[in-house]
C-alpha positions in Angstrom: -33.0 16.3 -36.7 -30.2 14.0 -37.4 -27.8 15.8 -35.0 -30.5 15.6 -32.4 -30.9 12.0 -33.0 -27.1 11.5 -32.7 -26.6 13.4 -29.7 -29.6 11.5 -28.0 -27.9 8.1 -28.8 -24.6 9.3 -27.4 -26.1 10.4 -24.2 -28.1 7.2 -24.0 -24.9 5.3 -24.6 -23.0 7.3 -21.9 -26.0 6.8 -19.4 -25.9 2.9 -19.9 -21.9 2.9 -19.5 -22.3 4.9 -16.2 -25.0 2.5 -14.9 -22.7 -0.5 -15.9 -19.6 0.9 -14.4 -21.3 1.8 -10.9 -22.0 -1.8 -10.4 -19.0 -3.2 -12.1 -16.4 -5.3 -10.0 -13.8 -3.0 -11.2 -15.5 0.1 -10.0 -12.8 2.6 -8.5 -15.0 3.6 -5.5 -17.5 1.9 -3.3 -19.8 3.7 -0.7 -21.6 1.2 1.6 -25.3 1.3 1.5 -25.8 -0.9 4.6 -28.1 0.5 7.1 -25.9 1.1 10.2 -26.2 2.3 13.8 -25.1 5.7 14.8 -23.1 6.1 18.0 -25.2 7.8 20.7 -22.7 9.9 22.4 -24.7 10.8 25.4 -25.4 7.4 26.6 -23.0 5.5 28.9 -21.1 2.5 27.2 -21.5 -0.7 28.9 -20.0 -3.3 26.5 -17.6 -2.9 23.7 -16.9 -5.9 21.5 -13.7 -5.9 19.3 -11.9 -8.0 16.7 -9.9 -8.2 13.6 -9.0 -10.3 10.5 -12.0 -10.9 8.4 -11.6 -12.3 4.9 -14.6 -11.3 2.8 -14.2 -14.4 0.4 -14.9 -16.8 3.5 -18.0 -17.2 5.6 -18.1 -15.2 8.6 -20.3 -16.9 11.2 -18.8 -15.6 14.2 -20.8 -12.3 13.9 -23.7 -14.0 15.1 -21.9 -14.6 18.4 -20.8 -11.2 18.8 -24.3 -9.7 18.2 -25.5 -12.1 20.9 -23.3 -10.6 23.3 -25.1 -7.3 22.9 -22.3 -4.9 22.6 -23.1 -1.0 22.6 -20.0 -0.8 20.1 -17.9 -2.9 18.0 -14.2 -2.0 17.3 -12.7 -3.3 14.0 -8.9 -3.2 14.5 -7.7 -4.0 11.1 -7.6 -6.6 8.2 -11.3 -5.9 8.0 -11.2 -7.1 4.4 -8.2 -8.7 2.7 -6.9 -6.8 -0.3 -3.2 -7.4 -0.5 -3.0 -10.3 -3.0 -3.4 -9.6 -6.7 -6.5 -12.0 -6.7 -8.4 -9.5 -4.1 -8.2 -6.3 -6.0 -9.4 -3.5 -6.1 -9.8 -2.8 -2.4 -13.3 -1.3 -3.2 -14.6 -4.4 -4.6 -13.6 -6.3 -1.3 -15.6 -3.7 0.7 -18.6 -4.5 -1.6 -18.1 -8.3 -1.0 -17.9 -7.8 2.8 -21.4 -6.1 2.5 -22.9 -9.3 1.1 -22.1 -11.3 4.2 -25.5 -12.2 6.1 -24.1 -12.2 9.6 -22.2 -8.9 9.0 -25.3 -7.1 7.5 -27.2 -8.3 10.7 -24.7 -6.8 13.1 -24.4 -3.6 11.3 -28.0 -3.1 11.5 -28.0 -3.2 15.3 -24.5 -2.2 16.6 -22.3 1.1 15.9 -18.8 0.3 14.4 -15.6 2.2 14.6 -12.6 1.2 12.6 -9.0 1.4 11.8 -6.7 -0.7 9.3 -4.0 -3.1 9.3 -1.7 -4.4 6.3 -4.5 -6.3 4.5 -7.0 -3.6 4.1 -4.0 -1.1 3.8 -3.3 -3.1 0.6 0.2 -4.6 0.9 1.3 -7.3 3.5 3.2 -5.7 6.2 3.1 -2.5 4.2 4.0 1.0 5.6 4.7 4.5 4.5 6.7 3.3 1.3 3.7 1.6 -0.2 2.8 3.4 -3.4 -1.0 2.6 -3.1 -1.5 3.9 0.2 -3.5 7.1 -0.9 -5.8 5.0 -3.0 -6.4 2.6 0.0 -7.1 5.8 2.3 -9.5 6.8 -0.3 -11.5 3.4 -0.3 -11.1 3.4 3.6 -12.8 6.7 3.9 -15.4 6.0 1.3 -16.4 2.9 3.2 -16.2 4.3 6.6 -17.8 7.4 6.2 -17.9 8.5 9.8 -14.1 8.6 9.8 -14.1 11.1 6.8 -16.3 13.2 8.7 -14.1 12.9 11.8 -10.6 14.0 10.7 -9.4 17.4 9.3 -9.3 17.6 5.4 -5.6 18.1 5.6 -4.7 15.0 7.7 -2.9 12.3 6.3 -3.6 8.7 7.5 -6.7 7.6 9.1 -6.2 8.2 13.0 -9.2 9.4 15.0 -10.9 9.2 18.3 -14.2 9.5 19.9 -15.4 10.5 23.3 -18.5 8.7 24.3 -20.8 8.9 27.5 -21.6 11.5 30.2 -19.5 12.9 32.6 -18.1 10.4 35.1 -18.9 7.5 32.7 -17.0 8.9 29.7 -15.2 6.3 27.4 -12.4 7.6 25.1 -11.7 5.3 22.1 -8.5 6.1 20.2 -8.0 4.4 16.8 -4.3 4.6 16.0 -3.1 4.3 12.3 0.1 2.0 12.4 0.3 1.9 8.6 0.4 5.1 6.7 3.5 6.7 8.5 5.4 3.5 9.5 9.2 3.1 8.3 10.1 0.0 6.5 10.7 -2.9 8.5 14.2 -4.6 9.0 14.4 -8.3 8.1 16.6 -10.8 9.6 19.5 -11.8 7.3 18.8 -14.8 5.4 15.1 -14.7 6.0 14.3 -11.7 3.5 10.7 -11.7 2.1 9.5 -14.4 4.6 7.3 -11.8 6.6 7.9 -13.5 9.9 11.5 -12.6 11.1 11.8 -8.8 11.7 14.3 -7.4 14.0 14.5 -4.4 16.2 16.0 -1.1 14.7 17.1 2.1 16.3 15.6 4.5 13.7 12.3 4.8 12.1 8.7 5.6 13.2 5.4 3.8 13.6 3.1 6.7 14.2 5.0 9.7 12.5 5.3 13.0 14.3 1.9 14.5 13.4 0.2 11.5 14.9 2.4 11.5 17.9 1.5 15.2 18.5 -2.3 14.4 18.1 -2.0 11.4 20.3 -0.6 13.6 23.3 -3.4 16.0 22.8 -5.9 13.1 23.0 -4.4 11.6 26.2 -4.5 15.0 27.9 -8.4 15.1 27.5 -10.4 14.0 30.5 -11.8 10.5 30.3 -12.9 7.7 32.8 -11.7 4.9 30.6 -9.5 4.7 27.5 -9.2 2.1 24.9 -6.3 2.7 22.4 -6.5 0.5 19.4 -3.3 -0.3 17.7 -3.5 -2.8 14.9 -0.3 -4.5 15.9 0.8 -5.8 19.2 2.3 -3.2 21.6 3.2 -4.9 24.9 3.8 -8.4 23.5 7.5 -8.4 22.4 8.9 -11.9 22.0 7.6 -12.9 18.6 9.3 -12.1 15.5 6.3 -10.9 13.5 5.2 -7.3 13.2 5.1 -5.5 16.5 5.8 -2.1 18.2 9.1 -3.9 19.3 10.4 -3.7 15.8 10.9 0.1 16.6 12.1 -0.1 20.5 12.2 3.9 20.9 8.8 4.2 19.6 7.5 1.5 22.0 9.2 3.3 24.7 7.9 6.7 23.6 4.4 5.4 23.9 4.9 4.1 27.4 6.7 7.5 28.5 3.8 9.6 26.9 1.3 7.7 29.2 3.3 8.7 32.1 3.9 12.2 30.9 0.3 12.8 30.3 -0.9 11.1 33.4 -3.5 9.3 31.3 -5.3 6.9 33.6 -7.4 3.7 33.0 -5.8 3.0 29.6 -6.7 -0.5 28.2 -4.7 -1.6 24.9 -6.3 -3.4 22.1 -4.8 -5.2 19.1 -5.3 -7.6 16.4 -3.2 -8.9 13.5 -1.8 -12.1 15.0 -4.4 -14.7 14.3 -4.4 -15.6 17.8 -5.9 -14.2 21.1 -4.0 -13.1 24.2 -3.9 -11.1 27.0 -0.6 -9.2 27.9 0.4 -7.4 31.1 3.2 -5.2 32.0 4.0 -3.2 35.1 5.3 0.2 34.2 7.5 2.2 36.8 5.8 5.1 38.1 2.6 4.3 36.2 1.2 0.9 37.2 -0.3 -2.2 35.5 -0.9 -2.0 31.8 -2.9 -4.5 29.8 -3.3 -5.4 26.1 -6.0 -7.5 24.8 -5.1 -9.1 21.4 -8.2 -10.3 19.6 -7.8 -12.1 16.1 -9.3 -13.4 14.0 -13.0 -13.4 13.0 -12.6 -16.0 10.3 -8.8 -16.5 9.7 -7.7 -18.4 12.7 -4.1 -19.9 12.5 -3.6 -23.1 14.6 0.1 -22.4 15.6 1.8 -22.1 18.9 2.7 -18.7 20.4 4.4 -17.4 23.4 5.3 -14.2 25.0 6.8 -13.3 28.6 4.0 -10.9 29.0 1.1 -13.1 28.2 -1.3 -13.9 31.2 -3.5 -17.0 30.8 -3.8 -19.3 27.8 -3.3 -18.3 23.9 -6.4 -19.1 22.0 -5.8 -20.1 18.2 -9.4 -20.4 17.1 -12.0 -17.6 15.8 -12.5 -15.3 18.5 -13.7 -11.7 19.5 -13.1 -9.6 22.6 -15.6 -8.1 24.8 -15.0 -5.4 27.4 -17.7 -5.0 30.0 -17.7 -1.9 32.1 -19.1 -2.0 35.5 -19.5 1.8 36.3 -20.7 1.1 40.1 -17.8 -1.2 40.8 -15.4 0.8 38.7 -14.5 -2.6 37.1 -13.8 -3.6 33.6 -13.9 -7.2 32.8 -12.5 -8.0 29.4 -13.0 -11.5 27.7 -11.9 -13.4 24.9 -14.7 -15.2 23.5 -15.0 -18.1 20.9 -18.1 -19.3 19.3 -21.2 -19.7 21.4 -19.7 -16.9 23.5 -17.5 -19.2 25.3 -15.0 -17.3 27.4 -11.5 -18.9 26.8 -9.5 -16.1 28.7 -10.3 -13.0 30.8 -9.1 -10.2 33.0 -10.5 -7.8 35.4 -9.1 -4.4 35.4 -9.9 -2.1 38.3 -10.3 1.6 37.5 -8.6 4.2 39.5 
């Protein structure tokens, strides 16, 4: 009888401990319980919203404006939570905080999401392949964005993935790149080490890693009427000294060459990271015009000047999101940068081929 009583008390204590740990701010895992919309793959996509840089410790009122734009899909392009500072650890707890934000809860109920990461939800500012916590960050990302876990092979490293949405002749391919897990260490300008704002180009190194490059080539060979490629860092813009594809010129050129060799048409690049919004354009020989729309941030705007020789129209340094509106009849994609109250602050029209 005494042994049974002791065993009962032990089991009760374990149950109480497990219950406490599951709700603890130091819980090792977090799986979102938010009711969220699923992508309807058979239906045509007309509007895709996108954005980046949302600090879960601050209000996020812009989600209300995104929801009012009535997008069919939202692309979260990185820094979806901030977890690179010791005061914002563990990462799983930051996802839990995100799920407490009323405006975010409201849009998740109505709009399907796709996501990739950038440095702050990766867990280290400007972090790359040498970050020791990258596999723990990957686990937390996949636990939160469960659709990604179900979309990639078990043996795949990183979080890159893609979806094809819509019927024939109205198919939209969304490619979410991983510019963190495989990226080689950055080279800092002498005398500016540790400032995270003065990186210089280097001839060697990679952004995507060979496995992701091979996968991307396969994706670009798939038939699609419109392709949105999400890179968390800027690809076309090349003048700012911050993180960018231009830190690895051979990788940047390899991307452009891949578009040509695969004959991938109607590619639109989307990026975040910079805490400003911009539209970039470049004309690729033997390919045509290529546009990149950078949207950042949801609630972390930095009011500083920014310039690049590829920018078209004004740079916007307040809270913003992007909206791509596809007119299938006219074969035209209008991409806006929008602020509060859905004010259009920059826009481009891209004719589909």
